[in-house]
C-alpha positions as CSV (number, residue, x, y, z in Angstrom):
1,M,-25.4,-2.5,-4.0
2,E,-23.9,-4.7,-1.4
3,V,-21.2,-3.2,0.8
4,L,-18.3,-5.7,1.3
5,P,-17.0,-6.3,4.8
6,A,-13.7,-4.5,5.6
7,M,-11.8,-7.7,5.9
8,K,-12.9,-8.9,2.5
9,I,-12.0,-5.5,1.0
10,T,-8.6,-5.6,2.7
11,A,-8.0,-9.1,1.5
12,L,-8.8,-8.1,-2.1
13,A,-6.6,-5.0,-1.9
14,L,-3.7,-7.1,-0.6
15,A,-4.2,-9.8,-3.2
16,G,-4.2,-7.1,-6.0
17,A,-1.1,-5.5,-4.6
18,L,0.8,-8.8,-4.4
19,L,-0.1,-9.5,-8.0
20,L,1.4,-6.1,-8.9
21,A,4.5,-6.7,-6.8
22,S,5.2,-10.0,-8.4
23,A,4.3,-9.0,-12.0
24,S,7.7,-7.6,-12.9
25,T,11.2,-8.1,-11.8
26,S,12.3,-5.1,-13.9
27,L,11.2,-2.8,-11.1
28,A,14.0,-4.0,-8.8
29,Y,15.5,-1.4,-6.5
30,N,13.0,1.3,-7.3
31,C,12.0,1.5,-3.6
32,P,12.0,5.3,-3.5
33,V,9.6,5.5,-6.4
34,Q,7.2,3.1,-4.9
35,I,7.5,4.7,-1.5
36,K,6.8,8.1,-3.0
37,L,3.7,6.7,-4.8
38,A,2.4,5.2,-1.6
39,E,3.0,8.6,0.2
40,D,1.1,10.4,-2.5
41,M,-1.8,8.0,-2.6
42,I,-2.1,8.1,1.2
43,A,-2.1,11.9,1.2
44,R,-4.8,12.0,-1.5
45,A,-6.9,9.5,0.5
46,E,-6.6,11.6,3.7
47,K,-8.1,14.6,1.9
48,G,-11.3,12.7,1.2
49,K,-14.3,12.0,3.4
50,M,-13.2,9.6,6.0
51,T,-15.3,6.6,7.0
52,A,-14.5,4.1,9.7
53,E,-13.4,1.5,7.1
54,S,-11.2,4.0,5.1
55,K,-9.6,5.2,8.3
56,T,-8.6,1.7,9.2
57,L,-7.3,1.0,5.8
58,L,-5.2,4.2,5.9
59,E,-3.8,3.3,9.3
60,D,-2.7,0.0,7.9
61,A,-1.3,1.7,4.8
62,R,0.8,4.1,6.9
63,K,2.1,1.2,9.0
64,L,3.2,-0.6,5.8
65,L,4.7,2.5,4.4
66,G,6.9,2.9,7.6
67,E,8.0,-0.7,7.3
68,A,8.8,-0.1,3.6
69,R,11.0,2.8,4.5
70,A,12.8,0.8,7.2
71,H,13.5,-2.1,4.8
72,H,14.8,0.3,2.2
73,E,17.0,2.4,4.5
74,G,18.4,-0.7,6.2
75,A,18.8,-2.8,3.1
76,K,21.7,-5.2,3.1
77,A,20.5,-7.5,0.3
78,K,18.1,-7.7,-2.6
79,K,15.5,-9.3,-0.4
80,D,15.4,-6.1,1.7
81,H,14.7,-4.0,-1.3
82,D,12.1,-6.5,-2.5
83,D,10.4,-6.3,0.9
84,A,10.4,-2.5,0.7
85,I,8.8,-2.5,-2.7
86,R,6.2,-5.2,-1.7
87,K,5.2,-3.2,1.4
88,A,5.0,0.1,-0.5
89,K,2.8,-1.5,-3.1
90,L,0.6,-3.0,-0.4
91,A,0.3,0.5,1.1
92,Q,-0.7,1.8,-2.3
93,G,-3.4,-0.8,-2.6
94,L,-4.8,0.0,0.8
95,A,-4.8,3.7,0.1
96,D,-6.6,3.1,-3.3
97,E,-9.2,1.0,-1.6
98,A,-9.7,3.7,1.1
99,M,-10.3,6.2,-1.7
100,K,-12.9,3.9,-3.3
101,L,-14.8,3.6,-0.1
102,Q,-15.0,7.4,0.2
103,Q,-16.8,7.8,-3.1
């Protein structure tokens, strides 16, 4: 089994998260739900056996989660909520990838 480089894994996770983010407009303004899901996934990933790659992915996920919170809390337009949801979903994707690396 070939281990994929961290950059390739990150790119795949981001691409998957972007697909999820653009898949449905019916999820508009559900920032708190997506932020909570990202928090939960990051917390679960932190409980696993950390590798250098998973640690890096989780750092990026936490950064995106913070940005998602900031977009939601300071939202003045639909775009701000969209940015919050997109970043929360990206954080979910990175946390999911970190969990897969821990197995």
